[in-house]
N, C-alpha and C positions, 0 to 999 in steps of 0.2 A: 773544710772546707769545701770542697770535692765531694766527700761521701752524706753532705747536706743538702744540697743540690741532683747528688742522682738519686735519692729517695724519695724524692718531692714526684709525686704520681701527675703522669700528664693521664688529661681529659677535658670534656667538655664541660664547661659553665652550667648554673642552671637559665642563669640567662642565655647564654648561648640556644640552649636549647630551646627554648621559649622564644626568639625571635624566631628560630625555622620554621617551629610548628606555625605561628600565625604566616609568616611569611607563605608556606604550603594548603595553608585553611582560606587563603586571598588568593588565592591560583584555583584553586578548586571549585572556591565560592564563583570566580568568572569562567569554571570551561567547563562545567555540569548545564547550564540553561544549552548554551550551544550545542553542545551532546544532542537534548533531551530531542532539540529543534532541529538537528540535519537527521535522527533517528527517525523524526514525524513526515522531512520530505522527503525521507528513502521510502517507508511504509508507505506513504502517497502517491508515491510512484510505481510504485510493484500493482497497486491498488488498480491504478490508468491501464500499464501494462495488463494485465491479468485480462480486463474490460479491451484491451484490444486484440488479446490474444481469441477471448471467445465472441468477436462480433468476424474477427476472419475465420473461423467455424463455424456460427452463422449462416456468412456467403456463403458458405462449400456445401454447408448442411439442406441452403433454402436453394442448390442448382440441380443437389441430384434427389429431391424428397420434392417434388411436384411444387418450386416453387415456398415449399410453406419453412415455416421458421418452428425451431422447435424449443420445448419441448410438443410435440406435434398432437394433434392440430391444438388446442389450445390450452393452457397451463404454467404452471412455477414453479421452476427444478431453485431451490437451496443449497447451498453446502458447495468446495471443490470436489467433492467426492462425484453426488447428482451431476457435473456440467461434466467432470473430467469423462463418464461414462457414457453420457447423452451425447457428445461431442467428439469426444476422441482426443480430448486438448489432455493437457496435466498443467493445469493452475493449483495453485497452493492458498492459499484465506486464512494465516496465523492470525492479522493482523484487522482484518475488513472480512462481514459477510456479505458475499456477495451473492445478489439472486437474479434468474432470468425469469420476467412477465412475456408470457405470446400469448398472444391470438393468433389466427393462420396465417392475419399477414405482417405482420408487427411483430417488434418483441420489443423489451427496454432489458435492458440485466444495468443494474445496479452497485456498487460498492460501498457498504457503510460502513463509518464506527465507532462503534461506543462511547458513549457520552463519556470522558476523561472528569469531567464536569461542566456544569451547567451550562447547555448549550455549545457547549465544543463537538457538535455533533459533526464531524465529513462525511460529505455524500457525493460517489462520482457516479453519473448514467451514460448512459450508449441508448438511443434512440434508433430502433430502424423502420424505417416503414417505406413501402415501394409507392414510387411519387405516378402523379399521372403521364407525367410525358419525364421520363427520363433525357435531363440535359446531354447526356453520355452516357455510352451504354458500357462503357467500363466501371463504372460507377453505381451498379443493382446491387438489390434497392437505396432509391437514393434519397440518403436519409443523413444524417445530422450523430456528429457526435457532441456530449457535453463536457467537458472537462471543467 
């Protein structure tokens, strides 16, 4: 009898394997959408940080170039490479298209995400323009940033 039990193969039954597969599929179905939302939030935060870097670089450019914003005097710059060259920054835009439109005394930096489905475009921007009477001397030019 002992030889009959010893020769019996050990392993998993088909039912056990199917139950494990169903449980793994359920866990994946719950986890993947949350992970994708987290990725989108991270990408949006990266775009906001890039706009803050551009804002700081524009302020420095404004101080050093006769109170003019870049691109000087009026123009548009699109893409991280052009912005990095013009403002001496080190931003990247693999997920958002970044554009700066400027006049001599104001600018608008925009980060736009290509739509993944109809109506899902995300856009962040910062507007800066000198105020007629600045409220604070350390906030030149007195403008607003919108996220």
